[in-house]
N, C-alpha and C positions, 0 to 999 in steps of 0.2 A: 574521943571519937569525933565529937563535933569539931574540934580543932583540925583533926585529920581531914575531915570532909572539906572544911573551908580551904585548906592548904591545897588539896587536889583541885578544888574548883578554881582557885586563883591560878594555879599552874596551867590548867586547861585554857583559861581566859588569856593568859600570856602566849600560849602556843597558838591559839586562834588569831591573837592580835599580831603575832609574828608572821603567821601565814598570810594574814590579810595584807600586812605591809609588803611581804614578798610578792604577793600577787599584784598589788598596786604598782610596786616597782616594775615587775615584768610587763604589766599592761602598759605602764608609761613607755618602757623600752620598746614594746611591740608597736605601740602607736607612733613613737618617734622613728622607729625603723620603717614602718609603713609610710609615714610622712616623707621620710627621706627617699624611700623608693618612688613614692608619688612625684616628689619634686624632681627626681632624676629622670623618671619617665617623661614628665612635662618638659624638662630641659632637653631631653633626647628628641622629642617630637618637635619642640621649637627649633632645635638645630636642624632637624630633618627638613622642616618647612623652608628655613633659610637656604639650606643646601639645595632643595628643589628649585627655590626661586632663582638662586645663583646659577644653578644648572640650566634653567629655562633661559636666563639672560644670556648665558654663554652660548647656548644653542642658537638663540635668536641672532646674536652677534655673528656667530659662524655662518648662519644662513644668509645674513645680509652681506657679509664678505664674500660668500660664494656667489650670491646674485651679482654683486659688483664685478667680480672676476669674470662671470659669464657675459655680462653686458659689455665690458671692455673688450673681451675676446672677440665677441660678435662685431663690435665696432671696427676693430682692426682688420677682421676678416673682410667685412664689407668695403673698408677703405682700400684694402689691398686689391680687392676685385675691382674697385672703381679705378684705381691707379693703373691697372693693367688693361682696362677697357678703353681702347682708342678707336676712334672712327676715322677712317681714311676718306679724305675728301677727293673722291675721283669722279669720273664722268658719270657714274651711276647716280650721283647725288647733285649734279649740276642742274640748276633750274634755268639760269640765263647767263649770257656773257655778251659784253659789248666793249667797244674801244672808246677811250676818251683821251683828250689832251689835258692832263691835270698836273698841277704843282702839288696839291694835296687834296684829300677828300675827307668827308664826314658822312655819317649816316644817323638817321633817327629810328625810333622803334615802331613807326607806323608805315614803313616801306618806302622811305625817300632817301635819295643819296644826293649829297651836295658836292659839287666839283668847283674848285678854285683853279682857274686857268693860270698858265705862265704870265699872262697879261693882267692878272688879278680881276678877271671877270668871275662872277659867281653864277653857277647854274644849278638847277634842282631837277633831278631825274627820278623817274620811277624805276622799278626792278626790271622793266622791259627795255630800258635804255631810251625812253621817250623823255624829251626835254619838257618840263612842266612850267618852268619860270626862269628868268634870267635877270641879272642886274649888273650894271656896270658902274662901279664907283672907284675906278682905278686912279682918278684924280686925287684920292686920298693917300695913295701910296700903296705899299705892299700889304696885302692881307696876311696877318701873322698866324691867326687861328680863328676857328668857328666853334661856337657852342650851340648845338641844335638839340640839347636835352629837352626843351620845350619847343615843339615844332610850330607853336603858334606865336612864339617870340624868340627870334634868332639873334644871337650876339656875334657880331663881326669885329674882331680886334685888329686895330692898326697900331702896332707897337711904336713905330717911328714918330707918330704924331700924338701918342699917349691917349688915344681916343677909341670908343666903342660905339659902333652903329647898331641900332635896334631895328629889326626887320620883322614883318608879319609872315605868315605861312605862304604868301605869294611873292616873297622877297621885296615887298613894298616898304619904302622908308617909314618908320614910326617915330624915330627920334634918335638922339645920340647922347653919350655921356663923355664929357671932357674930363678926363681923370685928373688933369692938373688943377682944375677948378674944384675937384673933390679932395684936394690936398694929397694927391698921389703924385709924387714928383717924378717917378720913373717906373712904370709897370712892366714887369717881365712876363707875366701870364695872368689871364683872367678866366673866370668861369661864372656862369649863372648859378646863383644859389637856389636851393629848393624852394624858397619862399619868394622867389622873383627879385631878389636883390642881386649883388654882384660880389664875387670873391676876387681879390686882387693881391698879387704878390708884389710888394713895393721895394724895389732895389735901393730906394733912398735910406730906409732904415732896416732893410732885411726883415720885414714883418709880413705875415699872411694876414689880410684884413678882410672883413666882411662889411660892406657898405650898403646902405639903401640907395635908391636912385636919386634921393635928394641929397646924398653926400653925408648922411649920419653914419658914424662909425658904430657898428653893433658889436663886433668881436675883433680881437687881434691876438696874435700868437706870442708876441714878444720876439726879440732878435733870435733867428733860427740857428745862429752860430752855436748856441748852447746845446743844440741837438746834433749839429753836423761836425763842428770842430774844424771845418774846411770851407773853402769858398764854394758856394752852391748857388748856381744861377739856373733857375728852372725854366722849362719851356712848355710844360704840360701842367694843367690845372683842372681838376674834375671834382664834381659834387654828385653823390649818388643818394642824397637825403639822409644818410647815415654816417658816412665818412667823407673826408676831403683828402684828395691825393695831389701831391705836389712833387713833380718829378723833373730831373734833367735826364741826361742820356743813360745813366746807369744806376741812379738811386731814387727811390721814392720815399718821401716823408708822408706819414699818414696821420691826420688829425681828426678830432670829432667835430661835431657841428658847432661847438663853442670855440673852435680854434685851439683846443688843447692838444698838445702833441701826444701821439699814441705809440707809434713805432716806426723803425726804418726797415726798408726792404731793399736789398741790393740785387743787381742783375748783371748778367754777362752778355754783352753784344745783342741787346734786344732791338728789334725793328719797330716795336709799337706796344703801347699800353692801353688798356681799357679797364675802367673801374666798374665792377659788377657789384652785386649785393654781397658784401662781406668777403669779396675776392677780387683779385687783379688778374686780368687776362693779359698774357705776355706772348708775343710772337717772336720766336728765336729759330732762325734758319727754316727748317721744314716741320716745325712743330709749333702748335698753339697750346700753351700751357695755362693752367689755372693755379693760382696761389691763394691758399686760405689765409685770410687776414688774422684770424685768431690763432691757428695752429702753426702758420708759417710753412705748411706742406705744399710742395710743388708737384703737380700732376700733369702729364701730357694727356690732353683730352682729344686733340685732333692732330693727325698726321697729314702733311700737305705733299702732293706729288713732287718728286725730285726736280721736275722741270720748272716748278714754281717756287720762287723765294719771295714771298710778298713784302712789299714795303709797308703795307698797312692792312689791318684785319678788324672786323667788327662782328660781334655776336649779339643776336637778339633771341627771342623766345623760339623763333622758327627757322632762322637762317644764319649761315656764316658767310660773310662777304670778304673777298680778297681783292687787293689791288696790286697788280704785278705788271710792270713794263707797260703802263697805260691801258691795261685790260682789267676791266671789273668783272669778277666771276662771283656769282651768287649760288650757294649750295644750300640744300635742305639739311636740317640737322638730323 
C-alpha cells in the first residue's frame, strides 16, 4: 500500500512537472509572439514616421515647384505686358523744340545738351534752346566724340591727333591727355571711366584698356579677335559703372569693369546706341528699343512719329531727346 501511494505521488509529480514545463514553453512562446508583435508594431510605426516625413518632404518640394511655376508665370505675364506697352512720342508729350546746326550731339543727366558744329565748335544748351557756354578748339582738328557722363569733367576726343581735352562744366580748358605719351599708339574710341580714369580702345594691339590720367594701365581685355573672329573697328565706347560697351555700326561687345568679356549683341540698321543700367537703348527707324543685357530680350518702349527718323536719341529719368534734321525735340516720359 505504501509503495502504491509513493508510485501515485511520483506520477502526480511527473504530471505537474510536465504541465509546468508545458506552461513555461507556452509562456515563452506567448512572450516571444508578443515581443515579435511589439517589434512589428514598432517597425510599422517607424516606417509610418519615415513615410510621413517623406510625404512631407515631397509635399514641400511640390509646393516649392508650384511657387516657382507661379513666379515664373507672373514674370512672363508682366514681361509680356511690358513688351506690349509702348509710349508714342507725339505732340502731347513735347516739352520743347529748337533748331541747331550740328554734326553730332550729346546730353547729360542734369538737363544739358552739347552740340558739335560742322566747324568743330562746341556749344552747351539747356532744354529751352538757350546757349549756356561755347568753346572753339577747331585748331585741334575734328572732334570725334564727347563723353559728358560727368558734367563737371567733359572729355573731348580728337582721333586724328590721338588726344583728349578735359573741360569743366563751363567748357573751360582743364587739361589734356596725349594718348601717344600714354603708350596708346592709335585710339579708335575713348570714354571716361566711372572712377575718373579713361577707357581706350587701342587699334595698335586691338585691346580695350583702362588707364589712369597718369598713364598707369589698370585693366586690359586682351586681343578682342578672340571674341569677334572678324575685323572690328569700334566708334562707340561707354561706361555705366557696371558694364563697358564697345560698338561699331552693327555689333556691341560688352565687358565688365575689369575689362573681362561678357557677351556680344548684334543689331540691324541702328541709328544710335545708349548704355543704360543693365540694358542698351537702340534707335531703329521709328522705334526706340530696350535690350536687356542679361536676358537678351529686345522690347520696343517708344514709338516715334513717322515723320521723324532720328539720327540720335537720349533717354534720362524724365525725358526722351531726339535729334532729327537739325531739330532737337525734347519729350516727357
